[in-house]
C-alpha positions in Angstrom: 6.1 5.0 -4.0 4.3 3.3 -6.8 0.6 4.1 -7.0 -1.1 1.0 -8.1 -4.5 1.1 -9.8 -7.0 -1.6 -9.4 -6.4 -3.0 -12.9 -2.7 -3.4 -12.1 -3.5 -5.1 -8.8 -5.9 -7.5 -10.3 -3.3 -8.5 -12.9 -0.8 -9.5 -10.2 -0.4 -13.0 -8.8 -1.0 -13.8 -5.2 2.7 -14.0 -4.4 3.3 -10.6 -6.0 0.4 -9.1 -4.0 1.8 -10.4 -0.7 5.2 -9.0 -1.5 3.9 -5.6 -2.5 1.6 -5.5 0.5 4.5 -6.0 2.9 6.6 -3.4 1.1 3.8 -0.8 1.3 3.2 -1.5 4.9 6.9 -1.1 5.7 7.0 2.2 3.8 3.8 3.4 5.6 5.4 2.5 8.9 8.5 4.6 8.1 6.5 7.6 6.9 4.2 7.5 10.0 7.3 7.3 12.2 8.8 10.3 10.6 5.7 12.3 11.1 5.4 11.3 14.8 9.1 12.2 15.4 8.3 15.7 14.0 10.4 15.4 10.8 9.3 17.5 7.9 7.6 15.5 5.1 8.3 16.1 1.4 4.9 14.8 0.2 2.0 15.2 2.5 -0.3 13.0 0.4 2.0 10.0 0.4 0.6 8.5 3.6 -3.0 8.8 2.4 -2.1 7.2 -1.0 -0.2 4.4 0.7 -3.2 3.6 2.9 -5.5 3.6 -0.1 -3.2 1.3 -2.1 -3.0 -1.1 0.9 -6.8 -1.2 1.1 -7.0 -1.9 -2.6 -4.7 -4.9 -2.4 -6.6 -6.2 0.6 -9.9 -5.9 -1.2 -8.6 -7.8 -4.2 -7.2 -10.5 -2.0 -10.6 -10.8 -0.2 -12.4 -11.0 -3.5 -10.2 -13.8 -4.7 -10.7 -15.7 -1.6 -14.5 -15.8 -2.1 -14.1 -17.2 -5.6 
C-alpha cells in the first residue's frame, strides 16, 4: 500500500493517475472482501487510508477537468 500525498498525485500524469486509481480500487475491494468474510486484518487503518487516497486522486482529476 503506497500512501500518496497530494503533491505526489499532482505530479503524476493522467495515465498514471488512472492506473493507480484502478490498482487502489482493486486493493480496496480485496481488503473489504476479507473483512466481510471474517478474516483477521493485519492493518485496520489500511481501508481508511485506501479510501482517502482514492478520494485524493478523484479530486485532482476533477480539478484538472475544470482547467
